[in-house]
C-alpha atoms as one frame of an Amber mdcrd trajectory, in Angstrom:
protein
  21.957  -7.077  59.836  19.520  -4.618  58.245  20.087  -3.735  54.603  21.735
  -0.265  54.624  20.031   0.552  51.312  16.543   0.065  52.775  14.474   2.491
  54.721  10.805   2.760  55.594   8.597   5.259  53.814   6.367   6.872  56.382
   4.088   8.427  53.774   2.307   5.790  51.655   3.321   5.733  48.000   0.678
   5.330  45.254  -1.824   3.736  47.576  -5.450   3.131  46.807  -8.004   4.797
  49.026  -8.439   2.912  52.275  -5.074   1.154  52.198  -2.788   1.531  55.179
   0.741   0.322  54.743   4.303   1.559  54.580   6.347   0.628  51.521  10.109
   0.130  51.315  12.534   2.449  49.587  15.822   1.180  48.178  18.487   3.850
  47.749  21.857   3.377  46.064  24.544   5.563  44.501  25.960   4.355  41.164
  29.630   3.403  41.630  32.426   4.283  39.203  32.732   0.732  37.877  29.090
   0.813  36.664  29.343   4.203  34.941  27.543   4.103  31.576  25.739   0.799
  32.200  21.995   0.293  31.725  19.996   1.145  34.825  18.310  -2.274  34.970
  21.755  -3.909  34.824  23.046  -1.533  37.509  20.185  -2.415  39.845  20.687
  -6.105  39.096  24.348  -5.778  40.084  23.711  -3.729  43.213  20.839  -5.956
  44.348  21.634  -9.439  42.964  18.808 -11.101  44.902  16.392  -9.730  42.288
  16.322 -10.434  38.544  16.800  -7.810  35.860  13.185  -8.356  34.752  12.076
  -7.483  38.285  13.797  -4.087  38.021  12.409  -3.548  34.525   8.906  -4.118
  35.874   9.497  -1.609  38.664  10.521   0.949  36.035   7.448   0.304  33.907
   5.309   0.836  36.991   6.984   4.179  37.677   8.676   3.038  40.888  12.276
   3.970  39.966  13.894   7.399  40.040  17.390   8.549  39.118  18.463  11.756
  40.865  14.787  12.362  41.555  13.583  11.947  37.950  11.297   9.031  37.097
  12.875   6.277  34.982  10.520   4.274  32.755  12.971   2.909  30.180  15.220
   0.067  31.307  17.793   0.874  28.626  18.575   4.325  30.043  22.258   4.646
  30.927  23.398   5.619  34.398  26.296   7.818  35.456  28.629   7.342  38.377
  27.487   9.322  41.392  23.819   9.407  40.468  21.344   8.266  43.130  18.833
   5.554  42.334  15.703   5.074  44.405  13.223   2.227  44.016   9.834   1.857
  45.656   9.155  -1.718  46.766   5.444  -2.021  47.608   4.871  -4.034  50.732
   3.851  -7.599  49.987   0.122  -8.214  50.072  -1.055 -10.184  53.100  -1.161
 -13.906  52.469  -4.865 -14.660  52.501  -4.875 -17.263  49.768  -5.336 -20.708
  51.265  -4.288 -24.141  49.973  -7.203 -26.204  48.708  -7.301 -29.935  48.070
  -8.292 -29.661  44.422  -7.285 -32.573  42.147  -4.617 -31.749  39.581  -4.014
 -33.470  36.245  -0.210 -33.518  36.425   1.680 -34.043  33.165   5.132 -33.766
  34.755   6.719 -32.790  38.053  10.176 -32.529  39.583  11.885 -30.401  42.241
  12.013 -27.338  39.948   8.684 -27.239  38.179   5.287 -28.788  37.631   3.316
 -29.034  34.380  -0.436 -29.455  34.682  -3.386 -29.887  32.328  -5.736 -27.109
  33.428  -9.459 -27.899  33.182 -12.120 -25.624  31.733 -13.596 -23.139  34.180
 -10.547 -22.936  36.463  -9.001 -19.503  37.003  -5.185 -19.617  37.088  -4.552
 -17.192  39.953  -6.715 -15.367  42.521  -8.315 -12.104  41.466 -11.358 -10.111
  42.553 -14.285 -12.486  42.523 -12.066 -15.566  42.331 -10.099 -16.055  45.538
 -10.854 -19.764  45.876 -10.901 -22.701  43.509  -7.994 -21.379  41.451  -4.986
 -23.249  40.150  -2.875 -21.390  42.711  -5.033 -22.737  45.549  -4.548 -26.240
  44.177  -0.782 -25.801  43.681  -0.354 -24.445  47.200  -1.927 -27.610  48.603
  -0.021 -29.983  46.323   3.398 -28.280  46.433   3.193 -27.033  50.035   5.981
 -24.462  50.425   7.692 -25.311  47.146   6.548 -22.527  44.824   8.506 -19.532
  43.563   7.699 -16.233  45.247   8.601 -13.856  42.430   5.001 -13.024  41.561
   3.959 -12.410  45.152   1.430 -14.072  47.402  -1.413 -13.986  44.920   0.498
 -15.739  42.126   3.135 -18.018  43.682   4.789 -20.185  41.042   2.822 -18.686
  38.170   5.024 -17.966  35.159   2.279 -17.632  32.538  -1.470 -18.055  32.364
  -4.242 -19.242  30.101  -7.812 -18.011  30.177 -10.387 -19.426  32.555 -12.256
 -21.318  29.828  -9.143 -22.352  27.913  -7.916 -25.821  28.806  -4.513 -27.417
  28.570  -0.856 -27.383  29.510   0.612 -24.838  31.920   3.948 -24.812  33.764
   4.503 -23.464  37.284   7.871 -22.853  38.959   8.818 -24.306  42.341  11.703
 -21.943  43.008  12.854 -18.493  41.927  15.706 -19.753  39.748  13.328 -21.931
  37.738  10.856 -19.057  37.521  13.443 -16.640  36.150  14.655 -19.164  33.561
  11.151 -19.942  32.331  10.125 -16.283  32.349  13.162 -15.423  30.221  12.218
 -18.114  27.704   8.674 -16.758  27.473  10.047 -13.252  26.988  12.378 -14.450
  24.229   9.461 -16.314  22.565  11.493 -19.537  22.583   8.743 -21.554  24.273
   6.830 -24.029  22.080   3.090 -23.387  22.401   0.660 -25.193  20.138  -3.089
 -24.803  20.604  -6.117 -26.537  19.129  -9.249 -24.568  18.319 -12.525 -24.865
  16.457 -13.403 -21.657  14.659 -16.431 -20.318  12.827 -16.477 -20.634   9.036
 -14.312 -22.553   6.587 -10.774 -21.260   6.193  -9.843 -21.273   2.527  -6.065
 -21.446   3.100  -4.424 -24.570   4.498  -2.072 -22.391   6.524  -1.648 -18.710
   7.221   0.395 -16.288   9.260  -1.343 -13.592  11.289   1.098 -10.815  12.161
  -1.036  -8.049  13.655  -0.310  -5.930  16.763  -2.541  -6.375  19.788  -3.268
  -3.880  22.541  -5.960  -2.856  24.974  -9.284  -2.151  23.259  -9.685   1.649
  23.035 -13.319   1.587  24.214 -13.698  -1.625  26.234 -10.846  -1.974  28.749
 -11.755  -5.607  29.451 -11.006  -6.590  25.874  -7.986  -6.659  23.602  -7.957
  -5.677  19.935  -5.797  -5.474  16.827  -4.560  -1.878  16.768  -3.033  -0.341
  13.682  -0.273   2.248  13.432   0.301   4.287  16.556  -3.155   3.562  17.935
  -2.922   2.683  21.638   0.013   0.727  23.028  -0.154  -2.322  20.777   2.644
  -4.880  20.749   3.563  -7.187  17.898   1.607 -10.438  17.936   2.258 -13.394
  15.630   0.088 -16.510  15.268   0.707 -19.391  12.849  -2.525 -21.146  11.832
  -2.800 -24.577  10.174  -6.043 -26.230   9.112  -6.500 -29.719  10.540 -10.034
 -30.468   9.394 -12.877 -28.619   7.666 -16.578 -28.969   8.343 -19.511 -27.331
   6.566 -19.554 -24.231   8.791 -16.540 -24.636  11.070 -12.809 -25.400  10.883
 -10.586 -27.334  13.282  -7.190 -25.635  13.438  -3.799 -25.690  15.091  -2.539
 -22.305  16.302   1.141 -21.911  17.150   2.089 -18.848  19.146   5.227 -17.005
  18.176   4.389 -14.312  20.729   2.139 -14.494  23.770  -0.207 -11.526  24.061
  -3.361 -11.519  26.156  -6.201 -13.278  24.291  -3.924 -13.492  21.254  -5.515
 -16.435  19.428  -9.045 -15.277  20.211  -8.336 -11.741  18.984  -6.451 -12.817
  15.866  -9.034 -15.367  14.752 -11.838 -12.879  15.284  -9.888 -10.257  13.355
  -9.682 -12.455  10.239 -13.393 -13.264  10.460 -13.111 -16.719  12.037 -13.731
 -16.289  15.790 -13.232 -19.241  18.100 -16.411 -21.267  18.585 -18.008 -20.508
  21.958 -16.160 -17.211  22.409 -18.937 -14.740  23.215 -16.429 -11.926  23.846
 -14.798 -11.828  20.416 -17.364 -13.863  18.479 -21.147 -14.331  18.162 -23.180
 -14.077  21.357 -25.239 -17.105  20.374 -23.659 -20.524  19.956 -25.276 -23.533
  18.199 -23.783 -25.846  20.830 -23.993 -25.932  24.605 -20.530 -24.755  25.540
 -18.901 -23.014  28.473 -16.606 -20.550  26.800 -14.304 -20.875  23.826 -13.187
 -24.161  22.276  -9.486 -23.488  22.780  -6.972 -25.992  24.160  -3.274 -25.475
  24.958  -2.121 -28.828  23.667   1.682 -28.719  23.431   4.104 -26.886  25.706
   7.865 -27.161  25.233  10.822 -25.435  26.901  14.372 -25.878  28.142  14.436
 -27.288  31.652  15.727 -24.537  33.981  18.263 -26.809  35.683  19.355 -29.321
  33.017  18.783 -27.085  29.954  17.333 -30.177  28.269  14.433 -29.516  25.889
  11.223 -30.981  27.239   7.826 -31.117  25.558   4.458 -32.020  27.026   1.131
 -32.794  25.384  -2.203 -32.315  27.120  -4.840 -34.550  25.494  -7.971 -32.912
  24.164 -10.668 -32.668  26.851 -13.762 -34.825  26.519 -16.056 -31.938  25.563
 -13.718 -31.043  22.688 -13.507 -34.563  21.229 -17.290 -34.955  21.617 -17.814
 -31.708  19.710 -15.523 -32.878  16.910 -17.579 -36.070  16.680 -20.748 -33.998
  16.430 -19.311 -31.806  13.701 -18.209 -34.828  11.665 -21.716 -36.255  11.775
 -23.794 -33.178  10.942 -24.042 -30.480   8.314 -23.939 -27.265  10.399
């Protein structure tokens, strides 16, 4: 039976030039029993097949209205009798194909898979990278067992690490697992420990970097530490511990308390110790032949979505990283 709340929008909504599709519109009137509740909670109750975070994202994207007025804050309270409308953009056509790409699997069960991502692999398809991604590999390995919350371009993807960052990454095989893991990432309860080699010798054995990060005001492809009300920065916290010092470089552990885009790279550059090989936030020239930054997501820990048991996985340092450490120990650069 068709959903009585759904109808087709004949006029495209917020479409890019050249697109031709009809989106869906959900319409619902707030009942008496939900009077005074948060709008994201109201939508979650009225449409329980979607998570509260899903509705929050729709609000942030400007796809929710209440009595015709746009709603961008999930905490806004609703009143009985008000009409909510939500735009649901039509799913993108599934053009991403499974590819038989070897995976270094650290753990796998019916709910999730943890892999050790190699350097140079993009996590999910994007313009210029529609093949050879981790998603292509997961689609081949997991077949139809990947969560669909992030759509056809990012099935199973709960979080990501940069193309030239190596290490541990978890993907969800079903929506329940995805929602549980996503909530843990949002609450910053996930254990994430990275290894990096940075320029210069850190004088402190440990330090806390608590500086907000947002989109760079002049270069939209970069992130930056933004002070005060500048931009739309969000709090970012990185714990740094020195593991080994060399004459001109330092081997460090970075533990993420938050998870902003490029967080470690931005924070280390901000304090004057950019990650070795990072030509975006550090020197353009590198004394070693590297492909991108020397950054490795070593430890990943979380509560299993089904058993709620704490699990922790360690991705061993890649060969290039250990070779570089050997070089640094034997030279005076």
